[in-house]
C-alpha positions in Angstrom: -14.0 14.9 -15.7 -11.1 12.5 -14.6 -12.4 8.9 -14.0 -10.9 6.7 -11.5 -12.0 2.8 -9.9 -12.1 -0.9 -10.9 -15.0 -2.2 -13.7 -16.1 -5.9 -11.8 -18.0 -8.2 -15.1 -21.3 -6.8 -13.6 -20.2 -3.4 -13.5 -19.9 -2.7 -10.2 -17.2 -0.5 -9.4 -14.8 -1.3 -7.3 -12.5 0.3 -4.7 -8.9 1.2 -5.3 -5.5 1.9 -4.2 -3.9 5.3 -3.9 -6.6 7.7 -4.1 -5.2 10.6 -2.2 -2.1 10.7 -4.8 -4.7 10.8 -7.6 -7.1 13.6 -6.2 -3.9 15.5 -5.5 -2.5 15.2 -9.4 -6.0 16.1 -9.8 -5.6 19.6 -8.0 -2.2 19.7 -9.2 -3.0 19.2 -13.0 -6.1 21.3 -13.1 -9.1 19.3 -12.9 -11.5 20.1 -10.8 -14.0 16.5 -11.1 -13.2 13.8 -10.0 -15.2 10.2 -10.0 -13.9 7.2 -7.4 -15.4 4.3 -6.4 -17.8 5.1 -3.5 -15.7 3.6 -1.0 -13.0 5.5 -1.7 -14.5 9.4 -1.6 -13.7 10.0 1.9 -10.6 9.1 1.5 -10.2 11.6 -1.7 -12.1 14.5 0.3 -10.1 15.7 2.7 -8.4 17.8 0.6 -11.2 19.6 -0.4 -9.6 20.6 -3.8 -11.8 19.4 -6.3 -14.9 17.8 -6.7 -15.3 14.3 -5.4 -18.2 11.6 -7.3 -18.3 9.0 -5.4 -20.0 5.9 -7.7 -21.1 2.4 -7.1 -21.9 1.0 -10.4 -21.6 2.0 -14.5 -24.0 2.4 -15.0 -24.5 5.5 -12.6 -21.9 7.3 -14.4 -23.6 6.9 -17.9 -26.6 8.6 -16.4 -24.9 11.0 -15.1 -23.0 11.8 -18.2 -25.9 11.7 -20.3 -27.9 14.0 -17.7 -30.3 12.2 -16.7 -29.1 11.9 -12.8 -27.0 13.6 -10.6 -24.0 12.5 -8.6 -23.8 15.2 -6.1 -19.9 16.0 -4.4 -19.0 14.4 -1.2 -18.9 16.4 1.4 -16.0 15.2 4.6 -15.9 17.2 8.1 -11.8 17.2 8.5 -12.0 18.8 11.9 -14.0 15.4 13.1 -11.0 13.5 12.4 -7.7 15.7 13.5 -10.0 15.8 17.1 -10.3 11.7 17.5 -6.5 11.3 16.4 -5.1 13.1 18.6 -6.5 11.1 22.0 -5.2 7.9 22.8 -1.9 8.3 22.9 1.1 6.5 24.8 2.1 9.0 27.5 6.1 8.9 29.0 4.6 10.4 31.9 2.8 7.4 32.3 6.8 5.0 33.3 8.1 6.1 36.9 11.8 5.2 37.2 14.1 5.4 34.5 15.5 8.7 34.5 18.4 8.8 33.1 16.5 7.1 29.5 12.9 9.4 29.9 16.1 12.3 29.9 17.9 10.9 26.9 14.6 10.1 24.8 13.6 13.8 25.3 16.7 15.0 24.3 16.3 12.2 21.0 13.3 13.4 19.8 14.0 17.4 20.6 17.1 16.8 18.2 15.5 14.3 15.6 18.4 12.2 16.5 18.7 8.3 15.9 18.9 6.5 19.5 19.5 3.2 20.8 18.9 1.4 23.8 21.1 -1.4 25.3 20.2 -2.8 28.4 19.1 -6.6 29.6 15.6 -8.1 29.4 13.0 -6.3 31.5 14.3 -3.0 31.6 11.9 -1.4 29.4 13.3 -0.8 26.7 10.3 -1.5 24.3 8.4 0.9 27.0 9.8 2.9 26.7 10.2 3.2 22.9 6.3 2.8 22.4 6.2 6.3 24.1 8.4 8.1 22.4 6.1 8.5 19.5 3.7 10.7 21.5 6.2 13.8 22.7 6.5 14.5 19.3 5.6 17.3 17.7 1.9 16.9 16.5 1.2 16.6 12.7 1.0 18.8 10.5 -1.6 18.8 7.5 1.4 18.7 5.3 3.1 16.1 7.6 -0.2 13.9 7.8 -0.5 14.4 3.6 2.4 12.6 2.8 1.4 10.1 5.6 -1.4 9.2 4.4 -0.5 9.1 0.4 2.0 6.2 1.6 -0.2 4.2 3.8 -3.1 5.3 0.1 -0.4 3.4 -1.8 0.0 1.1 0.5 -3.9 -0.2 0.5 -3.8 0.1 4.0 -5.9 3.2 5.2 -8.7 1.3 6.8 -11.4 3.4 8.1 -9.3 6.6 8.9 -9.3 8.9 5.3 -6.4 10.5 6.8 -3.4 9.8 9.0 -3.5 12.2 11.6 -1.2 10.1 14.8 2.7 9.7 14.1 3.5 6.7 13.4 5.0 4.2 15.3 6.0 0.9 13.1 8.0 -2.1 14.8 8.8 -5.3 12.3 9.9 -8.4 13.3 13.1 -9.4 12.6 11.8 -11.7 10.7 10.8 -9.1 7.5 12.4 -9.8 4.0 14.6 -6.9 2.0 11.0 -6.1 0.7 8.8 -5.6 3.3 11.5 -3.6 5.0 12.5 -0.8 2.6 9.2 -1.7 0.3 9.0 -3.5 -3.3 7.8 -6.8 -4.5 6.5 -8.2 -8.2 3.6 -4.5 -7.5 5.6 -2.9 -6.0 4.3 -1.3 -2.6 6.3 0.9 0.6 7.6 -0.7 3.0 8.2 -0.2 7.1 10.7 1.9 6.4 8.5 4.4 4.4 5.5 3.0 6.2 7.1 5.4 9.3 7.6 8.2 8.1 7.3 11.7 9.9 7.1 8.8 12.9 8.9 5.9 14.7 10.7 3.3 13.4 11.7 1.1 16.5 13.8 -2.8 15.9 13.6 -4.4 18.9 16.5 -6.7 19.4 18.2 -5.4 16.7 20.8 -8.3 16.4 18.5 -10.8 15.8 17.4 -8.9 12.1 19.5 -10.2 9.8 22.1 -8.2 8.7 22.1 -7.2 5.0 18.6 -6.0 6.5 19.8 -4.1 8.5 22.4 -2.4 6.1 18.8 -2.0 4.0 18.3 1.6 6.2 21.5 3.4 5.2 19.7 4.9 2.2 17.0 5.8 3.5 18.7 6.8 7.3 21.2 9.4 4.7 18.5 10.5 2.1 15.3 10.2 3.9 14.0 8.3 1.2 14.4 4.6 -0.3 14.6 4.5 -4.1 13.3 1.2 -5.9 14.7 -0.1 -9.4 13.1 -3.2 -11.3 13.5 -3.8 -14.3 11.1 -2.0 -16.3 10.8 1.5 -13.5 12.4 2.6 -10.7 9.9 4.3 -7.3 11.1 6.8 -4.8 8.8 6.7 -1.2 9.5 9.2 1.3 11.0 7.7 4.1 12.3 10.3 7.0 11.9 8.7 10.1 13.3 8.4 13.9 15.2 4.9 14.4 14.8 3.1 17.7 16.7 0.4 18.4 17.2 -2.2 21.2 19.0 -4.8 21.6 20.2 -6.9 24.9 24.0 -6.3 25.5 25.5 -9.8 25.2 23.1 -13.3 24.4 22.2 -13.8 27.9 21.0 -9.8 28.4 22.9 -9.8 31.6 26.7 -8.4 30.5 27.7 -5.7 32.5 24.7 -6.0 35.2 25.9 -5.0 38.5 23.1 -7.8 40.2 22.6 -10.9 37.5 26.5 -12.3 36.2 27.1 -12.5 32.7 27.6 -16.1 31.3 28.6 -15.1 28.0 32.5 -15.9 27.1 34.3 -12.2 25.8 34.6 -13.6 22.1 30.5 -14.6 22.0 30.1 -10.9 23.5 32.1 -9.9 20.8 30.2 -11.5 17.9 27.0 -11.3 19.2 27.4 -6.9 19.7 29.0 -7.0 15.8 26.0 -8.7 14.6 25.1 -4.6 13.9 27.0 -3.4 11.3 29.4 0.1 12.0 27.7 1.4 9.3 24.9 1.8 11.0 26.0 2.3 14.1 27.3 5.7 12.8 24.0 6.3 11.8 22.2 6.8 15.0 23.1 9.2 17.7 22.4 8.5 20.5 23.5 5.2 22.7 21.0 4.9 26.2 22.4 2.3 28.9 18.4 1.1 30.2 19.0 0.0 33.7 17.0 -3.0 35.5 16.2 -0.7 38.0 13.2 -0.5 39.4 10.2 1.2 37.3 5.8 0.9 36.9 3.9 2.7 34.8 1.3 4.5 37.3 -2.1 3.1 38.0 
C-alpha cells in the first residue's frame, strides 16, 4: 500500500500536486492500493489500474489499518469527462475569407509544422491561431494522460481530472525564462510543457525578450526541456506546435497595399531582427496575412 498526502497539524489530510504521476508509478511498481487526500481521488482514479482510497483525516487511515472501518475505492466514470471535453472547440470554419492563411494553417496542422503569421494589426492573426487546435487530431488516451500529468505536477489540473482537449497556450511577452521553459525555486513545468501535445502561440514575437525566445531552441529540436539545478536535473516533455505572430514592422504596415508604412528601412530591418535566425530556421511556414475582409459567421 502507498499513502500520499500533506498532513495538517490538526490531522486533516490536505491535497497535493502530482497525484496522477503517483498513481502511474504505483501501477508500474506493482502497488495496487493508493490512499490519497479526498480532493485528489478523481485525478488518480482516471487510470482504473489501482484502488484509490480517498481520506479526509488521519484518523480514518488509522481506523482503516486497525480494521475498524472501511475505505471504499473511488470509482470514476471516464466516459463522462471524455464526452464533455469534446465540445466548445473554436472552429476554423467560422472564419470567412483569409483562404490563403487558412490553407496554410491546414497544411501546418496536417504535417505538424511550426508557423509564423506575419501581417498588419487587425488582419486576424490571433483569431486564426486560436482555431488551429480545433483542427488537430483528437487526443488519444495516452496523450491525454501525458498532458494531464504535466498539469497535475504544476498543480493546475483544477476540477477536471483529465485534460481531454489539445491545449492552446498564449503567454504574454513579458514572461520570464522560468515561466516559459520551467524552473523556479521549486521547479515547475513552463508554458512549453503546458502546451505539450497542443499549440504554443506567441503573439507579437518581436516583443518577447530575445534571450527568452532563444530558450525555445531545445524544446523545438528535442521535444523536451531539461532544467538543471544545483542538486537535481528534471526533464519535462515539450512537443508542441509553435505559432508565432508578428507585424512586418513597428507601425505594422510595411508592404500593405492600402496604408503606407511610416518606418524607415533601417527600423524595419531592426524590428524583424528581434527574432533570431536559429528560431526562424525552426519555423517551417511563414504566412503573410493581409487585411482583406474577413468576418465570423453569425
